[in-house]
mmCIF file of the N, C-alpha and C atoms, coordinates in Angstrom:
data_MODEL
# 
_entry.id   MODEL 
# 
loop_
_atom_site.group_PDB 
_atom_site.id 
_atom_site.type_symbol 
_atom_site.label_atom_id 
_atom_site.label_alt_id 
_atom_site.label_comp_id 
_atom_site.label_asym_id 
_atom_site.label_entity_id 
_atom_site.label_seq_id 
_atom_site.pdbx_PDB_ins_code 
_atom_site.Cartn_x 
_atom_site.Cartn_y 
_atom_site.Cartn_z 
_atom_site.occupancy 
_atom_site.B_iso_or_equiv 
_atom_site.pdbx_formal_charge 
_atom_site.auth_seq_id 
_atom_site.auth_comp_id 
_atom_site.auth_asym_id 
_atom_site.auth_atom_id 
_atom_site.pdbx_PDB_model_num 
ATOM 1   N N  . UNK A 1 1  ? 77.205 151.975 55.204 1.00 0.00 ? 1  UNK A N  1 
ATOM 2   C CA . UNK A 1 1  ? 77.138 151.186 56.414 1.00 0.00 ? 1  UNK A CA 1 
ATOM 3   C C  . UNK A 1 1  ? 78.492 150.546 56.640 1.00 0.00 ? 1  UNK A C  1 
ATOM 4   N N  . UNK A 1 2  ? 78.996 150.645 57.851 1.00 0.00 ? 2  UNK A N  1 
ATOM 5   C CA . UNK A 1 2  ? 80.288 150.062 58.163 1.00 0.00 ? 2  UNK A CA 1 
ATOM 6   C C  . UNK A 1 2  ? 80.129 149.108 59.329 1.00 0.00 ? 2  UNK A C  1 
ATOM 7   N N  . UNK A 1 3  ? 80.577 147.870 59.126 1.00 0.00 ? 3  UNK A N  1 
ATOM 8   C CA . UNK A 1 3  ? 80.517 146.874 60.182 1.00 0.00 ? 3  UNK A CA 1 
ATOM 9   C C  . UNK A 1 3  ? 81.806 146.919 60.991 1.00 0.00 ? 3  UNK A C  1 
ATOM 10  N N  . UNK A 1 4  ? 81.716 146.614 62.276 1.00 0.00 ? 4  UNK A N  1 
ATOM 11  C CA . UNK A 1 4  ? 82.901 146.531 63.125 1.00 0.00 ? 4  UNK A CA 1 
ATOM 12  C C  . UNK A 1 4  ? 83.768 145.372 62.676 1.00 0.00 ? 4  UNK A C  1 
ATOM 13  N N  . UNK A 1 5  ? 85.086 145.389 62.983 1.00 0.00 ? 5  UNK A N  1 
ATOM 14  C CA . UNK A 1 5  ? 85.980 144.318 62.556 1.00 0.00 ? 5  UNK A CA 1 
ATOM 15  C C  . UNK A 1 5  ? 85.565 142.970 63.129 1.00 0.00 ? 5  UNK A C  1 
ATOM 16  N N  . UNK A 1 6  ? 85.097 142.937 64.362 1.00 0.00 ? 6  UNK A N  1 
ATOM 17  C CA . UNK A 1 6  ? 84.774 141.659 65.002 1.00 0.00 ? 6  UNK A CA 1 
ATOM 18  C C  . UNK A 1 6  ? 83.425 141.094 64.575 1.00 0.00 ? 6  UNK A C  1 
ATOM 19  N N  . UNK A 1 7  ? 82.672 141.829 63.799 1.00 0.00 ? 7  UNK A N  1 
ATOM 20  C CA . UNK A 1 7  ? 81.367 141.372 63.335 1.00 0.00 ? 7  UNK A CA 1 
ATOM 21  C C  . UNK A 1 7  ? 81.552 140.602 62.034 1.00 0.00 ? 7  UNK A C  1 
ATOM 22  N N  . UNK A 1 8  ? 80.963 139.427 61.960 1.00 0.00 ? 8  UNK A N  1 
ATOM 23  C CA . UNK A 1 8  ? 81.012 138.638 60.731 1.00 0.00 ? 8  UNK A CA 1 
ATOM 24  C C  . UNK A 1 8  ? 80.141 139.344 59.696 1.00 0.00 ? 8  UNK A C  1 
ATOM 25  N N  . UNK A 1 9  ? 80.702 139.803 58.575 1.00 0.00 ? 9  UNK A N  1 
ATOM 26  C CA . UNK A 1 9  ? 79.896 140.538 57.600 1.00 0.00 ? 9  UNK A CA 1 
ATOM 27  C C  . UNK A 1 9  ? 78.807 139.698 56.942 1.00 0.00 ? 9  UNK A C  1 
ATOM 28  N N  . UNK A 1 10 ? 78.894 138.367 57.061 1.00 0.00 ? 10 UNK A N  1 
ATOM 29  C CA . UNK A 1 10 ? 77.859 137.514 56.485 1.00 0.00 ? 10 UNK A CA 1 
ATOM 30  C C  . UNK A 1 10 ? 76.738 137.241 57.468 1.00 0.00 ? 10 UNK A C  1 
ATOM 31  N N  . UNK A 1 11 ? 76.819 137.757 58.682 1.00 0.00 ? 11 UNK A N  1 
ATOM 32  C CA . UNK A 1 11 ? 75.792 137.557 59.705 1.00 0.00 ? 11 UNK A CA 1 
ATOM 33  C C  . UNK A 1 11 ? 75.167 138.918 59.983 1.00 0.00 ? 11 UNK A C  1 
ATOM 34  N N  . UNK A 1 12 ? 73.948 139.121 59.563 1.00 0.00 ? 12 UNK A N  1 
ATOM 35  C CA . UNK A 1 12 ? 73.303 140.413 59.766 1.00 0.00 ? 12 UNK A CA 1 
ATOM 36  C C  . UNK A 1 12 ? 72.773 140.566 61.182 1.00 0.00 ? 12 UNK A C  1 
ATOM 37  N N  . UNK A 1 13 ? 72.294 139.493 61.775 1.00 0.00 ? 13 UNK A N  1 
ATOM 38  C CA . UNK A 1 13 ? 71.821 139.516 63.166 1.00 0.00 ? 13 UNK A CA 1 
ATOM 39  C C  . UNK A 1 13 ? 70.633 140.437 63.348 1.00 0.00 ? 13 UNK A C  1 
ATOM 40  N N  . UNK A 1 14 ? 70.283 140.693 64.635 1.00 0.00 ? 14 UNK A N  1 
ATOM 41  C CA . UNK A 1 14 ? 69.157 141.587 64.912 1.00 0.00 ? 14 UNK A CA 1 
ATOM 42  C C  . UNK A 1 14 ? 69.471 142.996 64.425 1.00 0.00 ? 14 UNK A C  1 
ATOM 43  N N  . UNK A 1 15 ? 68.437 143.694 64.075 1.00 0.00 ? 15 UNK A N  1 
ATOM 44  C CA . UNK A 1 15 ? 68.610 145.021 63.510 1.00 0.00 ? 15 UNK A CA 1 
ATOM 45  C C  . UNK A 1 15 ? 68.831 146.046 64.617 1.00 0.00 ? 15 UNK A C  1 
ATOM 46  N N  . UNK A 1 16 ? 70.068 146.576 64.739 1.00 0.00 ? 16 UNK A N  1 
ATOM 47  C CA . UNK A 1 16 ? 70.307 147.612 65.735 1.00 0.00 ? 16 UNK A CA 1 
ATOM 48  C C  . UNK A 1 16 ? 69.646 148.919 65.311 1.00 0.00 ? 16 UNK A C  1 
ATOM 49  N N  . UNK A 1 17 ? 69.477 149.812 66.273 1.00 0.00 ? 17 UNK A N  1 
ATOM 50  C CA . UNK A 1 17 ? 68.868 151.107 65.985 1.00 0.00 ? 17 UNK A CA 1 
ATOM 51  C C  . UNK A 1 17 ? 69.733 151.839 64.967 1.00 0.00 ? 17 UNK A C  1 
ATOM 52  N N  . UNK A 1 18 ? 69.106 152.366 63.945 1.00 0.00 ? 18 UNK A N  1 
ATOM 53  C CA . UNK A 1 18 ? 69.821 153.096 62.909 1.00 0.00 ? 18 UNK A CA 1 
ATOM 54  C C  . UNK A 1 18 ? 70.346 152.220 61.782 1.00 0.00 ? 18 UNK A C  1 
ATOM 55  N N  . UNK A 1 19 ? 70.224 150.897 61.898 1.00 0.00 ? 19 UNK A N  1 
ATOM 56  C CA . UNK A 1 19 ? 70.680 150.005 60.827 1.00 0.00 ? 19 UNK A CA 1 
ATOM 57  C C  . UNK A 1 19 ? 69.664 150.036 59.694 1.00 0.00 ? 19 UNK A C  1 
ATOM 58  N N  . UNK A 1 20 ? 70.134 149.881 58.461 1.00 0.00 ? 20 UNK A N  1 
ATOM 59  C CA . UNK A 1 20 ? 69.203 149.954 57.336 1.00 0.00 ? 20 UNK A CA 1 
ATOM 60  C C  . UNK A 1 20 ? 68.264 148.751 57.263 1.00 0.00 ? 20 UNK A C  1 
ATOM 61  N N  . UNK A 1 21 ? 67.040 149.001 56.850 1.00 0.00 ? 21 UNK A N  1 
ATOM 62  C CA . UNK A 1 21 ? 66.080 147.925 56.632 1.00 0.00 ? 21 UNK A CA 1 
ATOM 63  C C  . UNK A 1 21 ? 66.277 147.346 55.236 1.00 0.00 ? 21 UNK A C  1 
ATOM 64  N N  . UNK A 1 22 ? 66.886 148.132 54.356 1.00 0.00 ? 22 UNK A N  1 
ATOM 65  C CA . UNK A 1 22 ? 67.151 147.717 52.984 1.00 0.00 ? 22 UNK A CA 1 
ATOM 66  C C  . UNK A 1 22 ? 68.623 147.973 52.669 1.00 0.00 ? 22 UNK A C  1 
ATOM 67  N N  . UNK A 1 23 ? 69.179 147.132 51.804 1.00 0.00 ? 23 UNK A N  1 
ATOM 68  C CA . UNK A 1 23 ? 70.585 147.257 51.442 1.00 0.00 ? 23 UNK A CA 1 
ATOM 69  C C  . UNK A 1 23 ? 70.743 147.555 49.959 1.00 0.00 ? 23 UNK A C  1 
ATOM 70  N N  . UNK A 1 24 ? 71.715 148.407 49.625 1.00 0.00 ? 24 UNK A N  1 
ATOM 71  C CA . UNK A 1 24 ? 72.056 148.729 48.236 1.00 0.00 ? 24 UNK A CA 1 
ATOM 72  C C  . UNK A 1 24 ? 72.903 147.607 47.648 1.00 0.00 ? 24 UNK A C  1 
ATOM 73  N N  . UNK A 1 25 ? 73.071 147.624 46.341 1.00 0.00 ? 25 UNK A N  1 
ATOM 74  C CA . UNK A 1 25 ? 73.874 146.609 45.662 1.00 0.00 ? 25 UNK A CA 1 
ATOM 75  C C  . UNK A 1 25 ? 75.284 146.542 46.239 1.00 0.00 ? 25 UNK A C  1 
ATOM 76  N N  . UNK A 1 26 ? 75.912 147.682 46.507 1.00 0.00 ? 26 UNK A N  1 
ATOM 77  C CA . UNK A 1 26 ? 77.276 147.684 47.048 1.00 0.00 ? 26 UNK A CA 1 
ATOM 78  C C  . UNK A 1 26 ? 77.332 146.933 48.383 1.00 0.00 ? 26 UNK A C  1 
ATOM 79  N N  . UNK A 1 27 ? 76.301 147.106 49.208 1.00 0.00 ? 27 UNK A N  1 
ATOM 80  C CA . UNK A 1 27 ? 76.242 146.397 50.489 1.00 0.00 ? 27 UNK A CA 1 
ATOM 81  C C  . UNK A 1 27 ? 76.054 144.900 50.274 1.00 0.00 ? 27 UNK A C  1 
ATOM 82  N N  . UNK A 1 28 ? 75.186 144.555 49.323 1.00 0.00 ? 28 UNK A N  1 
ATOM 83  C CA . UNK A 1 28 ? 74.924 143.139 49.025 1.00 0.00 ? 28 UNK A CA 1 
ATOM 84  C C  . UNK A 1 28 ? 76.207 142.457 48.559 1.00 0.00 ? 28 UNK A C  1 
ATOM 85  N N  . UNK A 1 29 ? 76.953 143.110 47.708 1.00 0.00 ? 29 UNK A N  1 
ATOM 86  C CA . UNK A 1 29 ? 78.216 142.563 47.207 1.00 0.00 ? 29 UNK A CA 1 
ATOM 87  C C  . UNK A 1 29 ? 79.188 142.357 48.366 1.00 0.00 ? 29 UNK A C  1 
ATOM 88  N N  . UNK A 1 30 ? 79.286 143.342 49.250 1.00 0.00 ? 30 UNK A N  1 
ATOM 89  C CA . UNK A 1 30 ? 80.197 143.255 50.385 1.00 0.00 ? 30 UNK A CA 1 
ATOM 90  C C  . UNK A 1 30 ? 79.784 142.162 51.362 1.00 0.00 ? 30 UNK A C  1 
ATOM 91  N N  . UNK A 1 31 ? 78.505 142.080 51.661 1.00 0.00 ? 31 UNK A N  1 
ATOM 92  C CA . UNK A 1 31 ? 78.001 141.109 52.638 1.00 0.00 ? 31 UNK A CA 1 
ATOM 93  C C  . UNK A 1 31 ? 78.096 139.683 52.111 1.00 0.00 ? 31 UNK A C  1 
ATOM 94  N N  . UNK A 1 32 ? 77.748 139.483 50.845 1.00 0.00 ? 32 UNK A N  1 
ATOM 95  C CA . UNK A 1 32 ? 77.676 138.124 50.292 1.00 0.00 ? 32 UNK A CA 1 
ATOM 96  C C  . UNK A 1 32 ? 78.967 137.654 49.638 1.00 0.00 ? 32 UNK A C  1 
ATOM 97  N N  . UNK A 1 33 ? 79.850 138.577 49.291 1.00 0.00 ? 33 UNK A N  1 
ATOM 98  C CA . UNK A 1 33 ? 81.091 138.273 48.558 1.00 0.00 ? 33 UNK A CA 1 
ATOM 99  C C  . UNK A 1 33 ? 80.793 137.742 47.151 1.00 0.00 ? 33 UNK A C  1 
ATOM 100 N N  . UNK A 1 34 ? 79.634 138.091 46.605 1.00 0.00 ? 34 UNK A N  1 
ATOM 101 C CA . UNK A 1 34 ? 79.275 137.737 45.234 1.00 0.00 ? 34 UNK A CA 1 
ATOM 102 C C  . UNK A 1 34 ? 79.482 138.962 44.356 1.00 0.00 ? 34 UNK A C  1 
ATOM 103 N N  . UNK A 1 35 ? 79.754 138.744 43.090 1.00 0.00 ? 35 UNK A N  1 
ATOM 104 C CA . UNK A 1 35 ? 79.855 139.866 42.158 1.00 0.00 ? 35 UNK A CA 1 
ATOM 105 C C  . UNK A 1 35 ? 78.447 140.315 41.764 1.00 0.00 ? 35 UNK A C  1 
ATOM 106 N N  . UNK A 1 36 ? 78.367 141.492 41.185 1.00 0.00 ? 36 UNK A N  1 
ATOM 107 C CA . UNK A 1 36 ? 77.087 142.022 40.699 1.00 0.00 ? 36 UNK A CA 1 
ATOM 108 C C  . UNK A 1 36 ? 76.461 141.058 39.692 1.00 0.00 ? 36 UNK A C  1 
ATOM 109 N N  . UNK A 1 37 ? 77.269 140.577 38.752 1.00 0.00 ? 37 UNK A N  1 
ATOM 110 C CA . UNK A 1 37 ? 76.762 139.654 37.732 1.00 0.00 ? 37 UNK A CA 1 
ATOM 111 C C  . UNK A 1 37 ? 76.244 138.363 38.367 1.00 0.00 ? 37 UNK A C  1 
ATOM 112 N N  . UNK A 1 38 ? 76.949 137.857 39.355 1.00 0.00 ? 38 UNK A N  1 
ATOM 113 C CA . UNK A 1 38 ? 76.522 136.622 40.026 1.00 0.00 ? 38 UNK A CA 1 
ATOM 114 C C  . UNK A 1 38 ? 75.228 136.837 40.790 1.00 0.00 ? 38 UNK A C  1 
ATOM 115 N N  . UNK A 1 39 ? 75.084 137.981 41.438 1.00 0.00 ? 39 UNK A N  1 
ATOM 116 C CA . UNK A 1 39 ? 73.837 138.284 42.149 1.00 0.00 ? 39 UNK A CA 1 
ATOM 117 C C  . UNK A 1 39 ? 72.667 138.224 41.178 1.00 0.00 ? 39 UNK A C  1 
ATOM 118 N N  . UNK A 1 40 ? 72.782 138.913 40.039 1.00 0.00 ? 40 UNK A N  1 
ATOM 119 C CA . UNK A 1 40 ? 71.671 138.938 39.082 1.00 0.00 ? 40 UNK A CA 1 
ATOM 120 C C  . UNK A 1 40 ? 71.455 137.583 38.410 1.00 0.00 ? 40 UNK A C  1 
ATOM 121 N N  . UNK A 1 41 ? 72.521 136.845 38.178 1.00 0.00 ? 41 UNK A N  1 
ATOM 122 C CA . UNK A 1 41 ? 72.367 135.504 37.604 1.00 0.00 ? 41 UNK A CA 1 
ATOM 123 C C  . UNK A 1 41 ? 71.623 134.602 38.577 1.00 0.00 ? 41 UNK A C  1 
ATOM 124 N N  . UNK A 1 42 ? 71.975 134.665 39.863 1.00 0.00 ? 42 UNK A N  1 
ATOM 125 C CA . UNK A 1 42 ? 71.293 133.835 40.858 1.00 0.00 ? 42 UNK A CA 1 
ATOM 126 C C  . UNK A 1 42 ? 69.847 134.265 41.061 1.00 0.00 ? 42 UNK A C  1 
ATOM 127 N N  . UNK A 1 43 ? 69.569 135.540 40.941 1.00 0.00 ? 43 UNK A N  1 
ATOM 128 C CA . UNK A 1 43 ? 68.172 135.998 41.009 1.00 0.00 ? 43 UNK A CA 1 
ATOM 129 C C  . UNK A 1 43 ? 67.386 135.365 39.872 1.00 0.00 ? 43 UNK A C  1 
ATOM 130 N N  . UNK A 1 44 ? 67.946 135.379 38.660 1.00 0.00 ? 44 UNK A N  1 
ATOM 131 C CA . UNK A 1 44 ? 67.274 134.795 37.494 1.00 0.00 ? 44 UNK A CA 1 
ATOM 132 C C  . UNK A 1 44 ? 67.059 133.295 37.661 1.00 0.00 ? 44 UNK A C  1 
ATOM 133 N N  . UNK A 1 45 ? 67.993 132.631 38.354 1.00 0.00 ? 45 UNK A N  1 
ATOM 134 C CA . UNK A 1 45 ? 67.883 131.187 38.592 1.00 0.00 ? 45 UNK A CA 1 
ATOM 135 C C  . UNK A 1 45 ? 66.991 130.864 39.788 1.00 0.00 ? 45 UNK A C  1 
ATOM 136 N N  . UNK A 1 46 ? 66.545 131.883 40.527 1.00 0.00 ? 46 UNK A N  1 
ATOM 137 C CA . UNK A 1 46 ? 65.726 131.664 41.714 1.00 0.00 ? 46 UNK A CA 1 
ATOM 138 C C  . UNK A 1 46 ? 66.543 131.261 42.927 1.00 0.00 ? 46 UNK A C  1 
ATOM 139 N N  . UNK A 1 47 ? 67.850 131.574 42.911 1.00 0.00 ? 47 UNK A N  1 
ATOM 140 C CA . UNK A 1 47 ? 68.734 131.164 43.996 1.00 0.00 ? 47 UNK A CA 1 
ATOM 141 C C  . UNK A 1 47 ? 69.244 132.326 44.835 1.00 0.00 ? 47 UNK A C  1 
ATOM 142 N N  . UNK A 1 48 ? 68.638 133.490 44.679 1.00 0.00 ? 48 UNK A N  1 
ATOM 143 C CA . UNK A 1 48 ? 69.004 134.669 45.466 1.00 0.00 ? 48 UNK A CA 1 
ATOM 144 C C  . UNK A 1 48 ? 67.774 135.553 45.540 1.00 0.00 ? 48 UNK A C  1 
ATOM 145 N N  . UNK A 1 49 ? 67.562 136.228 46.674 1.00 0.00 ? 49 UNK A N  1 
ATOM 146 C CA . UNK A 1 49 ? 66.359 137.078 46.784 1.00 0.00 ? 49 UNK A CA 1 
ATOM 147 C C  . UNK A 1 49 ? 66.380 138.240 45.797 1.00 0.00 ? 49 UNK A C  1 
ATOM 148 N N  . UNK A 1 50 ? 65.270 138.488 45.154 1.00 0.00 ? 50 UNK A N  1 
ATOM 149 C CA . UNK A 1 50 ? 65.195 139.625 44.231 1.00 0.00 ? 50 UNK A CA 1 
ATOM 150 C C  . UNK A 1 50 ? 65.083 140.929 45.016 1.00 0.00 ? 50 UNK A C  1 
ATOM 151 N N  . UNK A 1 51 ? 65.488 142.038 44.414 1.00 0.00 ? 51 UNK A N  1 
ATOM 152 C CA . UNK A 1 51 ? 65.356 143.313 45.107 1.00 0.00 ? 51 UNK A CA 1 
ATOM 153 C C  . UNK A 1 51 ? 63.912 143.790 45.117 1.00 0.00 ? 51 UNK A C  1 
ATOM 154 N N  . UNK A 1 52 ? 63.648 144.695 46.033 1.00 0.00 ? 52 UNK A N  1 
ATOM 155 C CA . UNK A 1 52 ? 62.342 145.354 46.106 1.00 0.00 ? 52 UNK A CA 1 
ATOM 156 C C  . UNK A 1 52 ? 62.504 146.686 45.388 1.00 0.00 ? 52 UNK A C  1 
ATOM 157 N N  . UNK A 1 53 ? 61.608 146.978 44.468 1.00 0.00 ? 53 UNK A N  1 
ATOM 158 C CA . UNK A 1 53 ? 61.680 148.231 43.719 1.00 0.00 ? 53 UNK A CA 1 
ATOM 159 C C  . UNK A 1 53 ? 60.993 149.329 44.526 1.00 0.00 ? 53 UNK A C  1 
ATOM 160 N N  . UNK A 1 54 ? 61.770 150.343 44.898 1.00 0.00 ? 54 UNK A N  1 
ATOM 161 C CA . UNK A 1 54 ? 61.269 151.432 45.728 1.00 0.00 ? 54 UNK A CA 1 
ATOM 162 C C  . UNK A 1 54 ? 60.933 152.677 44.917 1.00 0.00 ? 54 UNK A C  1 
ATOM 163 N N  . UNK A 1 55 ? 61.227 152.646 43.655 1.00 0.00 ? 55 UNK A N  1 
ATOM 164 C CA . UNK A 1 55 ? 60.968 153.779 42.782 1.00 0.00 ? 55 UNK A CA 1 
ATOM 165 C C  . UNK A 1 55 ? 61.366 153.408 41.370 1.00 0.00 ? 55 UNK A C  1 
ATOM 166 N N  . UNK A 1 56 ? 61.382 154.387 40.498 1.00 0.00 ? 56 UNK A N  1 
ATOM 167 C CA . UNK A 1 56 ? 61.708 154.141 39.100 1.00 0.00 ? 56 UNK A CA 1 
ATOM 168 C C  . UNK A 1 56 ? 63.131 153.597 38.959 1.00 0.00 ? 56 UNK A C  1 
ATOM 169 N N  . UNK A 1 57 ? 64.072 154.183 39.681 1.00 0.00 ? 57 UNK A N  1 
ATOM 170 C CA . UNK A 1 57 ? 65.469 153.768 39.557 1.00 0.00 ? 57 UNK A CA 1 
ATOM 171 C C  . UNK A 1 57 ? 66.055 153.202 40.852 1.00 0.00 ? 57 UNK A C  1 
ATOM 172 N N  . UNK A 1 58 ? 65.247 153.023 41.853 1.00 0.00 ? 58 UNK A N  1 
ATOM 173 C CA . UNK A 1 58 ? 65.760 152.569 43.149 1.00 0.00 ? 58 UNK A CA 1 
ATOM 174 C C  . UNK A 1 58 ? 65.260 151.169 43.471 1.00 0.00 ? 58 UNK A C  1 
ATOM 175 N N  . UNK A 1 59 ? 66.200 150.272 43.708 1.00 0.00 ? 59 UNK A N  1 
ATOM 176 C CA . UNK A 1 59 ? 65.827 148.949 44.193 1.00 0.00 ? 59 UNK A CA 1 
ATOM 177 C C  . UNK A 1 59 ? 66.796 148.569 45.306 1.00 0.00 ? 59 UNK A C  1 
ATOM 178 N N  . UNK A 1 60 ? 66.284 147.888 46.305 1.00 0.00 ? 60 UNK A N  1 
ATOM 179 C CA . UNK A 1 60 ? 67.080 147.514 47.475 1.00 0.00 ? 60 UNK A CA 1 
ATOM 180 C C  . UNK A 1 60 ? 66.695 146.111 47.902 1.00 0.00 ? 60 UNK A C  1 
ATOM 181 N N  . UNK A 1 61 ? 67.567 145.484 48.675 1.00 0.00 ? 61 UNK A N  1 
ATOM 182 C CA . UNK A 1 61 ? 67.308 144.150 49.211 1.00 0.00 ? 61 UNK A CA 1 
ATOM 183 C C  . UNK A 1 61 ? 66.909 144.265 50.665 1.00 0.00 ? 61 UNK A C  1 
ATOM 184 N N  . UNK A 1 62 ? 65.763 143.668 51.038 1.00 0.00 ? 62 UNK A N  1 
ATOM 185 C CA . UNK A 1 62 ? 65.333 143.706 52.438 1.00 0.00 ? 62 UNK A CA 1 
ATOM 186 C C  . UNK A 1 62 ? 66.276 142.888 53.324 1.00 0.00 ? 62 UNK A C  1 
ATOM 187 N N  . UNK A 1 63 ? 66.501 143.369 54.533 1.00 0.00 ? 63 UNK A N  1 
ATOM 188 C CA . UNK A 1 63 ? 67.362 142.702 55.509 1.00 0.00 ? 63 UNK A CA 1 
ATOM 189 C C  . UNK A 1 63 ? 66.932 141.250 55.715 1.00 0.00 ? 63 UNK A C  1 
ATOM 190 N N  . UNK A 1 64 ? 65.646 140.998 55.892 1.00 0.00 ? 64 UNK A N  1 
ATOM 191 C CA . UNK A 1 64 ? 65.154 139.640 56.178 1.00 0.00 ? 64 UNK A CA 1 
ATOM 192 C C  . UNK A 1 64 ? 65.441 138.685 55.026 1.00 0.00 ? 64 UNK A C  1 
ATOM 193 N N  . UNK A 1 65 ? 65.294 139.150 53.791 1.00 0.00 ? 65 UNK A N  1 
ATOM 194 C CA . UNK A 1 65 ? 65.551 138.288 52.630 1.00 0.00 ? 65 UNK A CA 1 
ATOM 195 C C  . UNK A 1 65 ? 67.026 137.927 52.545 1.00 0.00 ? 65 UNK A C  1 
ATOM 196 N N  . UNK A 1 66 ? 67.910 138.903 52.782 1.00 0.00 ? 66 UNK A N  1 
ATOM 197 C CA . UNK A 1 66 ? 69.340 138.613 52.755 1.00 0.00 ? 66 UNK A CA 1 
ATOM 198 C C  . UNK A 1 66 ? 69.730 137.650 53.878 1.00 0.00 ? 66 UNK A C  1 
ATOM 199 N N  . UNK A 1 67 ? 69.152 137.853 55.054 1.00 0.00 ? 67 UNK A N  1 
ATOM 200 C CA . UNK A 1 67 ? 69.463 136.968 56.175 1.00 0.00 ? 67 UNK A CA 1 
ATOM 201 C C  . UNK A 1 67 ? 69.041 135.535 55.869 1.00 0.00 ? 67 UNK A C  1 
ATOM 202 N N  . UNK A 1 68 ? 67.896 135.377 55.240 1.00 0.00 ? 68 UNK A N  1 
ATOM 203 C CA . UNK A 1 68 ? 67.424 134.037 54.868 1.00 0.00 ? 68 UNK A CA 1 
ATOM 204 C C  . UNK A 1 68 ? 68.411 133.374 53.914 1.00 0.00 ? 68 UNK A C  1 
ATOM 205 N N  . UNK A 1 69 ? 68.932 134.117 52.940 1.00 0.00 ? 69 UNK A N  1 
ATOM 206 C CA . UNK A 1 69 ? 69.917 133.565 52.005 1.00 0.00 ? 69 UNK A CA 1 
ATOM 207 C C  . UNK A 1 69 ? 71.221 133.235 52.727 1.00 0.00 ? 69 UNK A C  1 
ATOM 208 N N  . UNK A 1 70 ? 71.662 134.120 53.611 1.00 0.00 ? 70 UNK A N  1 
ATOM 209 C CA . UNK A 1 70 ? 72.913 133.916 54.341 1.00 0.00 ? 70 UNK A CA 1 
ATOM 210 C C  . UNK A 1 70 ? 72.853 132.653 55.198 1.00 0.00 ? 70 UNK A C  1 
ATOM 211 N N  . UNK A 1 71 ? 71.705 132.393 55.802 1.00 0.00 ? 71 UNK A N  1 
ATOM 212 C CA . UNK A 1 71 ? 71.564 131.224 56.673 1.00 0.00 ? 71 UNK A CA 1 
ATOM 213 C C  . UNK A 1 71 ? 71.737 129.913 55.921 1.00 0.00 ? 71 UNK A C  1 
ATOM 214 N N  . UNK A 1 72 ? 71.325 129.859 54.656 1.00 0.00 ? 72 UNK A N  1 
ATOM 215 C CA . UNK A 1 72 ? 71.482 128.620 53.882 1.00 0.00 ? 72 UNK A CA 1 
ATOM 216 C C  . UNK A 1 72 ? 71.494 128.934 52.387 1.00 0.00 ? 72 UNK A C  1 
ATOM 217 N N  . UNK A 1 73 ? 72.630 129.430 51.879 1.00 0.00 ? 73 UNK A N  1 
ATOM 218 C CA . UNK A 1 73 ? 72.673 129.836 50.468 1.00 0.00 ? 73 UNK A CA 1 
ATOM 219 C C  . UNK A 1 73 ? 72.497 128.687 49.479 1.00 0.00 ? 73 UNK A C  1 
ATOM 220 N N  . UNK A 1 74 ? 72.898 127.488 49.853 1.00 0.00 ? 74 UNK A N  1 
ATOM 221 C CA . UNK A 1 74 ? 72.789 126.347 48.937 1.00 0.00 ? 74 UNK A CA 1 
ATOM 222 C C  . UNK A 1 74 ? 71.341 125.894 48.738 1.00 0.00 ? 74 UNK A C  1 
ATOM 223 N N  . UNK A 1 75 ? 70.522 126.024 49.748 1.00 0.00 ? 75 UNK A N  1 
ATOM 224 C CA . UNK A 1 75 ? 69.124 125.554 49.656 1.00 0.00 ? 75 UNK A CA 1 
ATOM 225 C C  . UNK A 1 75 ? 68.128 126.674 49.428 1.00 0.00 ? 75 UNK A C  1 
ATOM 226 N N  . UNK A 1 76 ? 68.602 127.913 49.351 1.00 0.00 ? 76 UNK A N  1 
ATOM 227 C CA . UNK A 1 76 ? 67.693 129.034 49.171 1.00 0.00 ? 76 UNK A CA 1 
ATOM 228 C C  . UNK A 1 76 ? 66.987 128.932 47.824 1.00 0.00 ? 76 UNK A C  1 
ATOM 229 N N  . UNK A 1 77 ? 65.711 129.240 47.826 1.00 0.00 ? 77 UNK A N  1 
ATOM 230 C CA . UNK A 1 77 ? 64.976 129.369 46.560 1.00 0.00 ? 77 UNK A CA 1 
ATOM 231 C C  . UNK A 1 77 ? 63.933 130.463 46.739 1.00 0.00 ? 77 UNK A C  1 
ATOM 232 N N  . UNK A 1 78 ? 63.766 131.256 45.688 1.00 0.00 ? 78 UNK A N  1 
ATOM 233 C CA . UNK A 1 78 ? 62.794 132.346 45.726 1.00 0.00 ? 78 UNK A CA 1 
ATOM 234 C C  . UNK A 1 78 ? 61.390 131.750 45.810 1.00 0.00 ? 78 UNK A C  1 
ATOM 235 N N  . UNK A 1 79 ? 60.516 132.369 46.594 1.00 0.00 ? 79 UNK A N  1 
ATOM 236 C CA . UNK A 1 79 ? 59.125 131.913 46.575 1.00 0.00 ? 79 UNK A CA 1 
ATOM 237 C C  . UNK A 1 79 ? 58.549 132.128 45.176 1.00 0.00 ? 79 UNK A C  1 
ATOM 238 N N  . UNK A 1 80 ? 57.675 131.232 44.746 1.00 0.00 ? 80 UNK A N  1 
ATOM 239 C CA . UNK A 1 80 ? 57.105 131.402 43.399 1.00 0.00 ? 80 UNK A CA 1 
ATOM 240 C C  . UNK A 1 80 ? 56.314 132.703 43.291 1.00 0.00 ? 80 UNK A C  1 
ATOM 241 N N  . UNK A 1 81 ? 56.440 133.349 42.149 1.00 0.00 ? 81 UNK A N  1 
ATOM 242 C CA . UNK A 1 81 ? 55.701 134.578 41.922 1.00 0.00 ? 81 UNK A CA 1 
ATOM 243 C C  . UNK A 1 81 ? 54.272 134.261 41.540 1.00 0.00 ? 81 UNK A C  1 
ATOM 244 N N  . UNK A 1 82 ? 53.362 135.094 41.993 1.00 0.00 ? 82 UNK A N  1 
ATOM 245 C CA . UNK A 1 82 ? 51.964 134.881 41.624 1.00 0.00 ? 82 UNK A CA 1 
ATOM 246 C C  . UNK A 1 82 ? 51.761 135.379 40.196 1.00 0.00 ? 82 UNK A C  1 
ATOM 247 N N  . UNK A 1 83 ? 50.961 134.667 39.411 1.00 0.00 ? 83 UNK A N  1 
ATOM 248 C CA . UNK A 1 83 ? 50.725 135.106 38.023 1.00 0.00 ? 83 UNK A CA 1 
ATOM 249 C C  . UNK A 1 83 ? 49.972 136.416 38.008 1.00 0.00 ? 83 UNK A C  1 
ATOM 250 N N  . UNK A 1 84 ? 50.313 137.263 37.043 1.00 0.00 ? 84 UNK A N  1 
ATOM 251 C CA . UNK A 1 84 ? 49.626 138.549 36.932 1.00 0.00 ? 84 UNK A CA 1 
ATOM 252 C C  . UNK A 1 84 ? 48.263 138.337 36.294 1.00 0.00 ? 84 UNK A C  1 
ATOM 253 N N  . UNK A 1 85 ? 47.301 139.020 36.816 1.00 0.00 ? 85 UNK A N  1 
ATOM 254 C CA . UNK A 1 85 ? 45.939 138.885 36.301 1.00 0.00 ? 85 UNK A CA 1 
ATOM 255 C C  . UNK A 1 85 ? 45.636 139.903 35.251 1.00 0.00 ? 85 UNK A C  1 
# 
């Protein structure tokens, strides 16, 4: 995915036709300016959205979750996980 020069890479905005609904790690790093290690550390701390697992080896970040973090990264917190039964 390539953003135009005049587009703020930290602002995802409305989803244009053909834009991805999910983002790969490389996209997350580019959009957020965080390192891979920082992304996973913040996920563990509950301060960054966790990825959605789409398969055995595939995980992606939903557009809406990233946008929520971008809007207020300092106050973002992951919703509590429901206990497994």
